[in-house]
C-alpha positions in Angstrom: 74.2 -37.1 3.6 72.6 -33.7 3.1 69.5 -33.8 4.9 66.6 -31.6 3.4 65.5 -27.6 4.4 62.0 -27.7 6.1 59.1 -25.3 6.3 56.0 -24.7 8.6 53.5 -23.4 6.8 50.3 -22.3 8.4 46.9 -22.9 6.7 48.3 -24.7 4.1 45.3 -26.5 2.9 44.2 -24.0 0.2 44.8 -20.7 -1.2 47.7 -19.4 -0.6 48.9 -21.6 1.6 48.3 -24.0 -0.7 50.3 -22.8 -3.0 53.2 -22.1 -1.0 53.3 -25.4 0.5 53.7 -26.5 -3.3 55.9 -23.7 -4.5 58.5 -25.2 -1.4 58.0 -28.7 -2.7 59.2 -27.8 -6.2 62.3 -26.6 -5.0 63.4 -29.3 -2.5 61.8 -28.1 0.6 60.2 -30.6 3.0 56.7 -29.0 4.5 54.5 -29.1 7.3 51.4 -27.9 7.0 48.8 -27.0 9.0 45.0 -26.4 9.2 42.0 -25.4 11.1 39.8 -28.0 10.3 39.5 -29.5 6.4 41.5 -32.2 7.4 40.8 -33.5 3.9 41.7 -31.2 2.2 44.6 -31.3 4.2 45.9 -34.4 3.1 45.0 -33.9 -0.4 47.9 -31.0 -0.2 50.7 -33.4 1.7 49.6 -36.1 -0.8 50.7 -33.6 -3.7 54.1 -32.8 -1.9 54.7 -36.4 -1.2 54.1 -37.0 -4.9 56.9 -34.4 -5.8 59.4 -36.5 -3.9 59.3 -34.7 -0.8 58.2 -35.7 2.9 55.1 -33.7 4.0 52.4 -33.8 7.0 49.7 -31.7 8.1 49.0 -30.9 11.7 45.3 -29.5 13.8 46.0 -26.0 14.6 43.5 -23.2 15.0 45.9 -19.5 15.1 43.7 -17.6 17.2 43.9 -19.9 20.4 47.3 -19.2 21.6 46.7 -21.7 24.2 47.3 -24.5 21.6 51.1 -23.2 20.7 53.2 -24.8 23.4 51.0 -28.3 22.4 51.4 -27.8 18.8 55.2 -27.0 18.9 55.6 -30.4 21.4 54.0 -32.2 18.2 55.5 -30.9 15.2 59.0 -31.2 17.5 58.4 -35.1 18.3 58.3 -35.1 14.1 61.0 -33.4 13.4 63.3 -35.2 15.8 61.9 -38.7 14.7 62.7 -37.9 11.3 64.7 -35.8 11.1 67.3 -36.4 14.5 66.6 -32.7 15.7 64.1 -30.6 16.3 64.4 -27.4 14.3 63.1 -26.3 11.2 64.3 -23.5 8.3 61.5 -21.3 7.2 58.2 -20.1 8.7 55.6 -18.7 6.5 52.7 -17.0 8.6 50.1 -17.1 6.3 47.0 -18.8 8.6 43.9 -15.9 7.9 40.5 -14.8 7.4 38.9 -12.2 5.4 35.8 -10.6 7.2 33.8 -8.0 4.5 32.5 -5.4 6.3 32.2 -1.9 6.3 34.3 0.3 9.4 30.1 0.9 10.4 29.0 -2.2 10.8 32.2 -4.0 12.3 31.8 -5.1 15.4 33.8 -5.5 18.3 33.8 -9.8 17.7 34.5 -9.2 14.4 37.5 -7.0 15.7 38.7 -9.4 17.9 38.1 -12.6 15.7 40.5 -10.9 13.3 42.7 -9.3 15.6 43.2 -13.2 16.8 43.9 -14.6 14.0 45.8 -11.4 11.9 47.9 -10.5 14.2 48.3 -12.2 18.2 48.3 -15.1 16.8 51.0 -14.4 14.4 53.3 -12.7 17.3 52.8 -15.5 19.8 53.4 -18.8 17.1 56.4 -16.7 15.8 57.8 -16.0 19.7 57.2 -20.0 20.2 58.7 -20.8 17.1 61.8 -19.0 17.6 63.7 -21.8 19.9 63.3 -24.4 16.8 64.2 -22.1 14.4 68.2 -22.9 12.7 70.0 -20.3 12.7 70.0 -18.2 8.9 66.2 -19.3 8.8 63.3 -17.1 7.2 60.2 -15.8 7.9 57.4 -14.6 5.8 54.8 -13.0 7.0 51.4 -12.6 4.0 49.8 -8.9 3.9 48.2 -7.6 1.8 48.4 -5.1 -0.8 45.0 -3.0 0.9 47.8 -1.3 3.9 48.9 0.5 0.3 45.8 1.2 -1.0 42.4 1.0 -0.4 38.6 -0.4 -1.1 35.5 0.1 1.4 35.3 -3.1 3.5 38.3 -3.9 4.9 39.3 -1.5 8.0 39.7 -4.1 10.1 41.5 -6.6 7.9 43.7 -4.1 6.5 44.4 -2.2 9.9 45.8 -5.6 11.4 48.2 -6.2 8.5 49.3 -3.1 9.1 50.4 -4.2 11.9 51.9 -7.3 11.1 54.1 -5.5 8.8 55.5 -3.0 11.9 55.9 -6.7 13.6 57.9 -7.9 11.0 60.6 -5.0 10.5 61.3 -5.2 14.3 61.6 -8.9 13.8 64.2 -8.3 11.5 65.8 -6.3 13.8 66.0 -8.1 16.5 66.6 -11.7 15.0 69.7 -10.5 12.4 71.7 -11.6 15.0 70.8 -15.3 14.5 71.1 -14.2 11.0 67.1 -14.6 10.2 65.5 -12.7 7.9 62.1 -11.1 7.9 59.9 -10.2 5.2 56.1 -9.4 4.0 54.5 -10.3 1.0 51.2 -8.1 0.4 49.1 -10.0 -2.3 47.1 -8.1 -4.3 43.7 -8.8 -5.1 43.2 -12.7 -5.8 40.8 -15.1 -6.5 40.3 -17.5 -3.5 37.4 -18.6 -1.5 38.9 -16.1 0.9 36.4 -13.6 2.6 33.4 -15.5 1.0 35.0 -15.7 -2.6 34.4 -12.1 -3.8 36.9 -11.4 -5.3 36.5 -14.6 -7.4 32.8 -14.9 -6.9 31.4 -11.3 -7.8 32.3 -10.3 -11.3 31.4 -6.8 -11.2 34.6 -6.5 -8.8 36.4 -9.0 -10.2 36.1 -6.3 -13.4 36.7 -3.9 -11.7 39.9 -5.0 -9.8 41.3 -6.1 -13.4 40.6 -2.5 -15.3 42.6 -0.8 -12.8 45.4 -3.7 -12.6 48.3 -2.8 -15.2 49.0 -6.7 -16.0 44.8 -6.2 -16.7 43.5 -9.6 -14.9 42.8 -10.3 -11.3 45.8 -12.3 -9.3 45.7 -16.8 -8.9 47.4 -18.2 -6.1 49.9 -19.5 -8.5 51.2 -16.0 -8.4 52.3 -15.5 -4.6 53.9 -19.1 -3.4 56.7 -18.3 -5.7 57.5 -15.5 -4.5 57.2 -17.1 -0.8 59.7 -19.8 -1.8 61.8 -16.9 -3.4 62.5 -15.3 0.1 62.9 -18.5 2.0 65.6 -19.2 -0.5 69.6 -18.1 -1.1 68.5 -16.3 -3.8 66.7 -13.7 -1.7 69.5 -13.6 1.1 70.6 -10.1 1.4 66.6 -9.2 1.1 65.4 -8.0 4.7 62.5 -6.1 6.4 60.8 -6.1 2.8 57.7 -5.5 1.8 57.3 -7.1 -1.2 53.4 -6.3 -3.0 52.5 -9.2 -5.8 49.9 -7.5 -7.2 50.6 -7.3 -11.1 50.3 -3.2 -10.6 47.6 -2.6 -8.7 45.8 0.9 -8.3 49.0 2.6 -9.5 
């Protein structure tokens, strides 16, 4: 009997992470997702995945705290060994993150460190800890942002961390190629979620402006993103590696 592929999706309780987890499940992939604080929402996502006929479980993880990573992988590998007989999994989606919407002038060192710990340091070392448990031929997808190509006031620190992620992605692809592990970036444009305090979703003026500057005439939705991540985890994308794929509907062309 063929075992299902397994994906680990960080920040899978809401927004893009939730949509990614569901998109992967619809492709017949079992899901491990993480949440920082909202267990109830995470369990709702697990229930949705179970209703699709796939296995799923949620674990609490603060990706800004690297001290949690060893015990986290102890938890998930124990779970995997019990369920599948092996400790390995196939896909890692580094999605967990926050947005801090502040001008460069008003960004504090605390803001900077918070973003760095979650958006860059956490991704760097979580991926490092995951390597022994990733199967040969695995796929890693890192979530970046369209803001590394175009600029909007208020995102200097956030976008800088994502620029670091895009550089890291190329180095990971180079170094992990001997294991046939592919590493790519998905860079969403502006998306209507609660991310960054829901500024894109709830600020009608900003939403309208972005829609007017997007070739397809609207702001993005979570459903626009998860399917692209799922594609990059599939064999349909087997020759795509070290690439930044912007999913923005043609924003600021």
